[in-house]
C-alpha positions in Angstrom: 35.0 19.2 -28.2 35.6 19.1 -31.8 32.8 17.6 -33.7 31.5 17.2 -37.4 28.2 18.6 -37.7 27.5 21.3 -40.2 26.0 23.3 -37.7 24.4 23.2 -34.1 20.4 22.3 -34.2 19.7 21.8 -30.8 16.9 23.4 -29.1 16.6 25.2 -26.1 13.2 25.7 -24.3 11.2 27.1 -27.0 12.5 25.0 -29.4 15.5 27.5 -31.0 18.9 26.5 -31.8 21.2 26.8 -28.7 25.1 26.1 -28.2 25.3 25.5 -24.8 24.5 21.8 -24.3 28.3 19.9 -24.5 30.1 18.4 -21.5 33.3 18.5 -20.4 36.2 20.3 -21.6 37.9 21.2 -25.5 40.7 19.8 -27.1 43.3 22.5 -26.6 46.8 23.5 -27.5 48.2 19.9 -27.6 45.7 18.2 -29.1 46.2 19.2 -33.1 42.6 18.7 -34.3 41.2 19.7 -38.0 38.3 22.1 -36.9 34.3 21.6 -38.3 31.8 23.3 -37.0 30.4 21.9 -33.7 27.5 19.3 -33.7 24.8 19.5 -30.6 24.6 17.3 -27.8 21.5 15.4 -26.5 21.0 16.8 -23.0 22.2 19.4 -21.2 22.0 18.3 -17.2 23.7 14.9 -17.8 26.6 14.7 -15.4 28.6 12.0 -17.1 32.4 11.6 -18.2 33.2 14.0 -20.7 32.9 13.1 -24.6 36.1 12.8 -26.5 36.4 13.9 -30.4 38.1 11.9 -32.8 40.0 14.0 -35.0 41.3 12.8 -38.5 44.6 12.4 -37.4 44.5 10.9 -34.3 42.1 10.3 -31.2 42.2 13.0 -28.5 41.4 13.0 -25.0 40.0 15.6 -22.8 42.7 18.3 -22.0 43.1 18.2 -18.1 41.3 21.4 -16.2 43.8 24.0 -14.9 44.0 25.2 -12.0 43.3 29.3 -11.9 46.2 31.3 -10.9 45.9 33.5 -8.1 46.2 37.4 -8.9 49.9 37.6 -8.0 50.8 35.7 -10.8 50.1 38.2 -13.5 52.9 40.5 -11.8 55.4 37.6 -11.2 54.6 36.5 -14.9 56.1 40.1 -16.0 59.2 39.6 -14.2 62.3 38.4 -16.6 63.3 35.6 -16.9 67.0 34.0 -16.7 66.8 33.0 -20.3 63.7 32.3 -22.7 63.8 29.9 -25.1 62.3 31.1 -28.4 59.5 29.1 -30.3 59.6 28.5 -34.1 57.0 29.3 -36.4 54.8 26.4 -37.6 53.4 28.8 -40.4 53.0 32.0 -41.9 50.2 33.8 -43.1 50.2 37.1 -45.7 48.7 39.8 -42.9 46.4 41.6 -46.1 44.9 37.4 -46.0 45.3 37.3 -41.9 43.2 40.8 -41.4 40.6 40.4 -44.1 37.0 41.1 -42.7 35.1 38.2 -41.7 31.9 37.0 -40.5 31.9 39.3 -37.4 33.1 42.6 -36.5 37.1 42.2 -35.0 37.5 42.5 -31.3 40.9 43.8 -30.7 42.7 46.6 -28.4 45.2 48.6 -29.2 45.9 51.0 -31.6 45.2 50.4 -35.6 48.7 51.3 -36.4 50.6 49.4 -34.0 54.2 47.9 -35.0 52.9 44.4 -34.2 49.9 42.7 -34.5 49.0 39.5 -32.1 45.7 37.6 -33.3 44.6 34.9 -31.1 42.5 32.0 -32.1 40.8 30.4 -28.8 38.4 28.0 -27.4 36.3 29.2 -24.1 36.8 25.9 -22.8 40.3 25.0 -23.4 42.3 25.0 -20.3 45.6 26.3 -22.0 43.5 29.3 -23.3 42.4 29.8 -19.5 45.8 29.6 -18.4 47.2 32.2 -20.7 44.7 34.7 -20.2 44.2 34.6 -16.4 48.3 34.7 -15.7 49.8 36.4 -19.0 47.3 38.4 -20.8 46.8 41.5 -18.0 50.7 42.1 -18.1 51.1 41.7 -22.1 48.2 44.3 -22.5 50.0 46.4 -20.0 53.4 46.1 -21.5 52.5 46.3 -25.1 49.1 47.3 -25.9 49.0 50.2 -23.7 51.9 51.7 -24.8 50.8 51.9 -28.5 53.5 48.6 -29.5 50.7 45.9 -30.1 47.2 45.5 -31.4 45.8 42.4 -29.6 42.7 40.5 -31.8 40.6 37.8 -30.3 38.9 35.2 -32.5 36.5 33.0 -32.0 37.6 28.8 -32.1 34.9 27.2 -30.4 36.1 22.8 -30.3 32.5 22.6 -28.4 28.9 23.8 -28.5 29.5 24.8 -24.9 32.4 26.9 -26.0 30.4 28.1 -29.0 27.6 29.4 -26.4 30.2 31.1 -24.4 31.2 33.2 -27.5 27.7 33.8 -28.3 27.3 35.9 -25.1 30.5 37.6 -25.3 29.2 38.7 -28.2 26.0 39.7 -27.0 27.5 41.7 -24.4 27.2 45.4 -24.4 29.3 47.3 -26.7 33.0 47.5 -25.2 32.1 44.6 -23.0 33.6 41.3 -25.2 37.0 41.6 -23.5 36.0 41.9 -20.0 33.3 39.3 -20.4 35.9 36.4 -21.9 38.1 37.5 -18.6 35.1 36.7 -16.4 34.4 33.5 -18.2 38.0 32.4 -18.1 38.5 32.8 -14.6 35.5 31.2 -13.7 35.8 28.8 -16.4 35.9 25.5 -13.7 32.6 26.6 -13.1 30.5 26.5 -16.2 33.0 24.4 -18.3 32.2 21.3 -16.8 29.2 21.9 -15.1 26.6 19.2 -14.6 24.3 21.9 -15.8 25.7 23.8 -18.5 22.8 26.0 -19.5 22.3 27.2 -15.4 26.2 27.5 -14.8 26.4 29.8 -17.9 23.0 31.8 -16.9 24.9 32.5 -13.7 28.0 33.6 -14.8 26.3 35.7 -17.4 23.9 37.5 -14.9 26.8 38.7 -13.5 27.5 40.6 -16.3 24.5 42.2 -17.1 22.5 39.7 -18.8 18.5 38.9 -17.6 17.0 35.6 -18.3 15.3 36.8 -21.3 18.3 38.6 -22.7 20.3 35.1 -22.1 18.2 33.1 -24.1 17.7 35.6 -26.6 21.2 35.5 -27.3 21.9 31.7 -27.1 18.8 31.4 -29.7 20.5 33.9 -32.5 20.8 31.4 -35.6 22.8 33.6 -37.0 25.3 34.5 -34.5 26.2 31.2 -33.7 26.7 30.3 -37.8 28.8 33.5 -37.7 30.9 32.2 -34.3 31.4 28.9 -36.5 32.4 30.9 -39.9 35.4 32.6 -37.6 36.1 29.0 -36.4 35.9 27.4 -40.7 38.2 30.3 -41.9 40.7 30.1 -39.4 40.8 26.3 -39.7 40.8 26.1 -43.8 42.5 29.5 -44.5 45.0 29.9 -41.9 46.2 26.4 -40.4 44.4 26.9 -37.2 44.2 23.4 -35.8 44.2 23.9 -32.0 44.1 26.4 -29.1 45.6 28.9 -28.6 47.0 29.8 -31.8 48.8 33.0 -32.1 49.7 35.1 -34.9 52.2 37.5 -34.6 52.6 39.7 -37.7 51.6 36.8 -39.4 53.6 33.9 -38.2 51.6 31.6 -36.6 52.6 29.6 -33.3 50.2 27.1 -31.6 50.1 27.0 -27.6 50.1 28.0 -24.5 52.9 31.0 -24.2 54.1 32.8 -21.1 54.8 36.7 -20.7 58.7 36.2 -21.4 58.4 34.1 -24.0 55.8 36.1 -26.0 58.5 39.7 -25.8 61.4 37.6 -26.9 59.0 37.1 -30.3 57.6 40.8 -30.1 60.1 42.8 -29.4 62.8 41.8 -32.1 59.4 43.5 -34.2 59.2 46.8 -32.8 
């Protein structure tokens, strides 16, 4: 959830800061929230009803967990639709400002000089973000990124401490493994995002990616990394008007909400 704390200060094991304690799923694309740094929860193993966040302009309830789509859906998503309603942008940002260096190194795939740049702000506990990455992302990558037409950038926008923890682990993965780690966590989102014991669930997911108990704990007790993840979120909210996840910038034009391959193609193709 989106909280109003300045930074996460909850302690894990020996007392260092950790971002893995929140329960429940994050508010995402259909819940417009003003973003601030995530605040700590008080217990990591409580199995009670997910907490809710209260944005300045509306009362948000947790988004329902999305059903993970089978692998064949990626191929099906690439099939052309009879007609697509092309969404209108809800804002625009100068590309020079959008692509200026931030608190963390950019996580991007595709040619640096591709004619189209897509920047996605996402939260790891957002079901809508998981749906996009589980059903559309691979098809888009094959169609546009691998052909040199699109550079795709992922940026952190955690609405809750558990999402921040997941992002930290992706950042701590070996070089070149950020995107695979994100993909794995989205595919298994239902297993860890609302688990009774978030720490243990994330530890098990991380071990699949090669983490040890020690490297897992070292990553999640890295206060500077946590601060930098939150700084990426704050910049997106304050400077670029990101208020929900997923939010996409396509050559600077802002679109909020999950999009199919066909919808995104309708926005990308005229720019090629």
